[in-house]
Backbone as CSV, one residue per row, in Angstrom:
resi,resn,N_x,N_y,N_z,CA_x,CA_y,CA_z,C_x,C_y,C_z
1,MET,12.389,25.973,89.444,13.145,26.727,88.466,12.174,27.409,87.508
2,ILE,12.374,28.668,87.230,11.526,29.427,86.338,12.003,29.197,84.905
3,SER,11.046,28.833,84.034,11.439,28.591,82.642,11.658,29.911,81.923
4,LYS,12.603,29.906,81.019,12.905,31.093,80.227,11.806,31.273,79.189
5,LYS,11.378,32.516,78.961,10.325,32.780,77.992,10.848,33.681,76.895
6,TYR,10.342,33.479,75.701,10.689,34.295,74.557,9.440,35.009,74.075
7,LYS,9.572,36.271,73.778,8.448,37.058,73.295,8.140,36.665,71.855
8,THR,6.907,36.336,71.573,6.473,36.034,70.218,5.210,36.814,69.920
9,SER,4.800,36.813,68.673,3.588,37.535,68.303,2.351,36.879,68.908
10,ALA,2.456,35.630,69.272,1.319,34.910,69.849,1.424,34.825,71.369
11,GLY,2.235,35.652,71.966,2.410,35.593,73.415,3.818,35.165,73.762
12,ASN,3.991,34.479,74.865,5.314,34.021,75.290,5.479,32.537,75.040
13,TRP,6.634,32.172,74.514,6.966,30.771,74.325,7.719,30.311,75.554
14,LYS,7.161,29.329,76.257,7.838,28.753,77.416,8.849,27.746,76.887
15,GLN,10.104,27.966,77.181,11.153,27.103,76.638,11.263,25.824,77.461
16,GLU,10.178,25.081,77.527,10.193,23.799,78.229,10.823,22.715,77.363
17,ILE,10.712,22.870,76.065,11.233,21.870,75.137,12.717,22.088,74.913
18,GLY,13.130,23.285,74.643,14.547,23.598,74.478,15.008,23.489,73.040
19,TRP,16.058,24.240,72.729,16.566,24.291,71.362,17.172,22.971,70.913
20,ALA,17.745,22.197,71.829,18.362,20.924,71.438,17.322,19.992,70.841
21,GLU,16.160,19.934,71.454,15.084,19.084,70.946,14.565,19.602,69.607
22,ILE,14.415,20.918,69.492,13.946,21.513,68.247,14.970,21.296,67.130
23,ASP,16.265,21.407,67.445,17.312,21.134,66.453,17.206,19.700,65.946
24,LYS,16.933,18.775,66.855,16.783,17.373,66.471,15.620,17.213,65.502
25,TRP,14.508,17.851,65.788,13.352,17.762,64.891,13.684,18.337,63.525
26,LYS,14.417,19.447,63.507,14.724,20.128,62.244,15.691,19.313,61.396
27,TYR,16.776,18.830,61.993,17.837,18.191,61.215,17.670,16.685,61.067
28,GLU,17.238,15.982,62.097,17.112,14.530,62.002,15.793,14.110,61.374
29,GLU,14.710,14.825,61.720,13.401,14.462,61.185,13.011,15.311,59.984
30,GLY,13.730,16.421,59.762,13.470,17.268,58.613,12.145,18.017,58.656
31,LEU,11.685,18.369,59.852,10.413,19.067,59.983,10.509,20.520,59.521
32,SER,9.412,21.025,58.986,9.333,22.420,58.581,9.079,23.289,59.814
33,TYR,9.179,24.613,59.634,8.894,25.527,60.749,7.481,25.315,61.279
34,LYS,6.521,25.165,60.366,5.131,24.977,60.788,4.979,23.690,61.585
35,ALA,5.603,22.613,61.133,5.520,21.340,61.848,6.185,21.436,63.221
36,ILE,7.297,22.154,63.304,7.973,22.352,64.594,7.069,23.134,65.536
37,ARG,6.469,24.211,65.033,5.558,25.019,65.855,4.364,24.186,66.322
38,ASP,3.797,23.384,65.418,2.654,22.539,65.781,3.028,21.544,66.875
39,ARG,4.218,20.950,66.758,4.649,19.977,67.767,4.893,20.650,69.118
40,CYS,5.488,21.847,69.097,5.701,22.593,70.344,4.374,22.922,71.022
41,ILE,3.411,23.371,70.242,2.096,23.699,70.802,1.448,22.454,71.381
42,GLU,1.586,21.341,70.692,1.014,20.077,71.162,1.642,19.641,72.488
43,LEU,2.964,19.799,72.621,3.665,19.308,73.801,3.621,20.252,74.995
44,CYS,3.726,21.566,74.761,3.782,22.469,75.920,2.809,23.637,75.857
45,GLY,1.982,23.697,74.809,0.964,24.731,74.751,1.410,26.063,74.179
46,SER,2.673,26.189,73.817,3.168,27.414,73.189,4.313,27.041,72.257
47,ALA,4.678,27.983,71.376,5.715,27.680,70.390,6.511,28.927,70.061
48,PRO,7.767,28.745,69.613,8.547,29.895,69.162,7.947,30.429,67.865
49,SER,8.074,31.713,67.644,7.565,32.306,66.406,8.480,31.921,65.251
50,LYS,7.969,32.089,64.044,8.804,31.840,62.866,9.983,32.803,62.869
51,GLY,9.767,33.991,63.421,10.842,34.972,63.528,11.960,34.528,64.450
52,ALA,11.665,33.641,65.395,12.699,33.094,66.274,13.383,31.896,65.619
53,LEU,12.638,31.131,64.848,13.200,29.943,64.195,14.028,30.296,62.963
54,SER,13.526,31.189,62.145,14.141,31.490,60.865,15.603,31.924,60.958
55,PRO,15.959,32.914,61.795,17.374,33.307,61.852,18.277,32.189,62.350
56,ARG,17.778,31.376,63.251,18.582,30.285,63.810,18.967,29.300,62.710
57,TYR,18.028,28.901,61.888,18.297,27.887,60.880,18.812,28.468,59.574
58,ASN,18.484,29.696,59.268,19.018,30.305,58.053,20.522,30.505,58.150
59,GLU,21.038,30.806,59.342,22.483,30.972,59.533,23.208,29.656,59.271
60,VAL,22.675,28.555,59.761,23.293,27.242,59.543,23.261,26.907,58.057
61,THR,22.132,27.138,57.412,22.001,26.858,55.988,22.972,27.707,55.189
62,ARG,23.086,28.991,55.542,23.993,29.891,54.833,25.437,29.406,54.950
63,GLN,25.840,28.962,56.118,27.207,28.463,56.310,27.474,27.229,55.454
64,LYS,26.485,26.339,55.331,26.654,25.150,54.497,26.823,25.528,53.030
65,ILE,26.040,26.517,52.573,26.134,26.959,51.180,27.488,27.610,50.912
66,VAL,27.963,28.423,51.846,29.263,29.071,51.690,30.366,28.022,51.582
67,GLU,30.320,27.010,52.422,31.336,25.958,52.397,31.255,25.152,51.101
68,ARG,30.062,24.821,50.675,29.884,24.063,49.430,30.407,24.861,48.232
69,THR,30.147,26.158,48.213,30.630,27.026,47.139,32.149,27.113,47.160
70,ARG,32.722,27.212,48.343,34.180,27.281,48.476,34.827,26.011,47.926
71,VAL,34.275,24.860,48.237,34.815,23.588,47.747,34.674,23.513,46.229
72,TYR,33.522,23.904,45.696,33.285,23.873,44.256,34.283,24.765,43.523
73,ARG,34.493,25.958,44.032,35.442,26.872,43.384,36.863,26.340,43.446
74,ALA,37.243,25.726,44.556,38.589,25.168,44.696,38.820,24.036,43.710
75,GLU,37.782,23.236,43.446,37.917,22.112,42.527,37.898,22.540,41.057
76,ASN,37.285,23.692,40.767,37.110,24.129,39.379,37.936,25.368,39.041
77,VAL,39.112,25.461,39.616,40.014,26.561,39.290,40.620,26.296,37.926
78,ASN,40.628,27.333,37.077,41.156,27.171,35.714,42.641,26.961,35.712
């Protein structure tokens, strides 16, 4: 099976690790983008760019903030 590759500024990231594993590192272990990239390089020799990681996790963070704001406004209606 041919692994899927993503274009990055440092070449191609071989998706041998997969997003599920990276999500686990981000949410369960609380790793930063740099730590995630370092671990990917250590395990498979390549890593996703920050440009690939940032939109993925910023969308999740934005949704959490929107929901938290919605709850706060609902509780503090005059």
